[in-house]
Every structure is written in C-alpha cells, then in structure tokens.
N, C-alpha and C positions, 0 to 999 in steps of 0.2 A: 270042654272049652265054653260051651253055652252055660253050664252050671257056674263056672268061674265068673263069667260076665254078669250073670244074674245076681250072684252073691255080692259082687262089687257094687252093682247098681242098688241093690237092696241096702247095703251098708251105707252108701252115699246118700240115700234118701233120708237119713236121719237129720241131714242139714235143713230140712224143711222146718225143723224145730226153731231155727234161727228167726223165723217170722214171729213166733210167739215170744221169743226172747226180746227181739227188737221192739215190738209193739208193747210188750209188757213194761219195758223200760220207759217208753214214751208215755204210757199210761201213768206210771209212777211219777214221772216228772210233771205231767199235767196236774195230777192230784196234789203234789207238793206245792206247785205254783198257786193253784186255786185256794188251798188251805192257807198259804202265806198271805195271799191277798185278803182273805176273810179275817185273819188276825189283824192285819194292817187296818182294814176298815173298822174293826171293833175298837182298835186303839184310837183312831181318828174320831170315832163317835164319842168315846169316853172323854177325850181331851176337849172336843168342841162343847160337849155337854157341861163340863166343869168350867170352862172359860165363859160360857154363856150364863153360868150361875143357875141353870135350870136343873130340874130333877124330874124327868118324865115318870109317868106312873109305873111302867114296867121296865125301868132302867136296868136293874140288876138282872132280871130274867133275860132281857135282850142281850146284854153283854155276855152272860154265862152261856146262853144258847149259841151265840156266835162263836165263842171260843170252843165249846164242846163240839160243835159242828166241824170246826177246823181240825180238831184232834181226830175226829172220825175220818176225815179225808186223809190225814197223815197216816193213820193206821191202815187204811185201805191201800194207800201208796206203798206202805211197807209190805203188805201182802203181795202186791204186784212185783216189788223188788225181789222178795224171797222166791216167788214163782219163777221170775226170769233167771235169776242166778241158779236156782235149783235145776231148771230144765237144761240150762247150758252145761252145768257140771255133770248131769246125768247122761245127756245124749251127745255132747260135743267133746268137752275136755275139761280138766281141772283148771281153775283160774290161778295161774302162776303168781299173779300180783297179790293174791289174797294170802298166799303162804308166807308165814313169818319164819325166817331161819332159826329164830330162838325158840320157836314153838309156843310163844306166849300170845300169838295173834288171836283175834276174835273168831269164834267158831259159829257165830250166829248164821252166817250165810254158807257154811260148809254143809253140803248135802251129799250123802253117799248112797241113798236109796230112795225109792219112790215113797216108802212108808215114812221116812224121815221128812221128806218134803211135805207130805200130807199132814204130819203131826205139827210141823212148824206153821203151816198155813192155817190149820184149824185153830191153833192156839191164838193166833192174831185175829182170826175171824170172831172167836169168842170175845176177845177184848173189844172189837168193833161193836158187837151186840151189847156188851156191858155199857159202853159209852152211849150207844143209842138208847138203851134203857134209862140211863141216867138223864139223858136229854128229855125223854118223855116224862120222867118223874118230875123234873124241874118245871115242866109246863102244866102239870096236873094240879087241879084244885081239889082239896079234900073237904067234903061238907058233912060227912057223918063219921061216927066212930068206926063203923064197918069199913069205910074207905081207908082209915088209918090202919086198921088191922090188916087189910089186904096189902097195904104199903109195907108194913113191917114183915109180913110173910114173904113178900117178893124180895125184899132186901136180904132176908135170911137165906132164901133159896139161891140168890145170886152169890152170896158170900160162901155158902157151902159148895156150890158149883166151882167157884174159883179156887177154893181150898183143894178140892179133889183134882182139878186141872193142874195145879201146881205139883201134885204128887205123881202125875203121869210121867213115866220115863225116868224117874229117880229111883235109885236102889236103896 
C-alpha cells in the first residue's frame, strides 16, 4: 500500500513541470511584445526621419540594427514556445488541439522525445547566434585588408555551419 501511494505521488509530481510551461509561455509572449514594440519604434523612426527630410549619419545602421534586434527577440521567443510545448507534451499530455485529423498539420511543435526537444531548441539557438553575429558584423568597421579577410572567413564558417545544421536529422 505504501509503495502504491509513493508511486502515485511520484507520478503526480510531474505536474511541477507546469510551472516551466506556464512561465515559458509568459516569457515567449513578453519577448514577442518587446520585439513588436521595437519594430514599431523602428518604423516610427523611419517615417519621422523621412517626413523631416533629414538623413542622420548612421540612419541605415540604426534601422537595420533595431530590426535585427527584434528578430533576435522573436527567435528567442520561439525557443521559449518550443520549450514550453515540448515539456508539456513530454511530461503531461499530447496537445489534442495541435493534432490535425487529416494528418497535414504542422509538426514544428510536435515533440516525442527529450532528444527531439533538444534538437529543435538547439537549431533555433544557432539561428539566434547567427542573427547576433549579423548584428555585430553590421556594426563593425573594417580598416585593413586583414579585417576584410577575417570577415570573409567568418561568413564562410557561418555558412558551412548552417549547411551542416540543415543536414542534421535528414536521411
């Protein structure tokens, strides 16, 4: 009898994962809101700049930097969503609303193992790093030919890495 109670309690303890699911969703929503506000502010900045007939010195860099930063937030929000959905499906239950009776539904958030969750999250994190790299590259000033060589090598390394990342999990 004690064993049965202990096992039931142990099994019920999996619901503590709901905290991570709930706050993961809250985090994703916050990141999507912040990114959307950043995009909105960039749009307002562009419109006001053109209406004023001005062209600040670093106008393009500021606009691109703001938008790339927002994309970064969106991608991190996607990581939080995948994390929350994956934990829920792994520890609590399949999400019935995500199932498409025709079988043509999106498989993006379908998680069936911890390895699958890890792979999906790691791919999005790599994309966050690529976007962050792009943002840093856009802000960098190149003064010597060696700087340009390093720039070319780094772009090649990122491209090769993305190529091999795309090959992971495909037959």
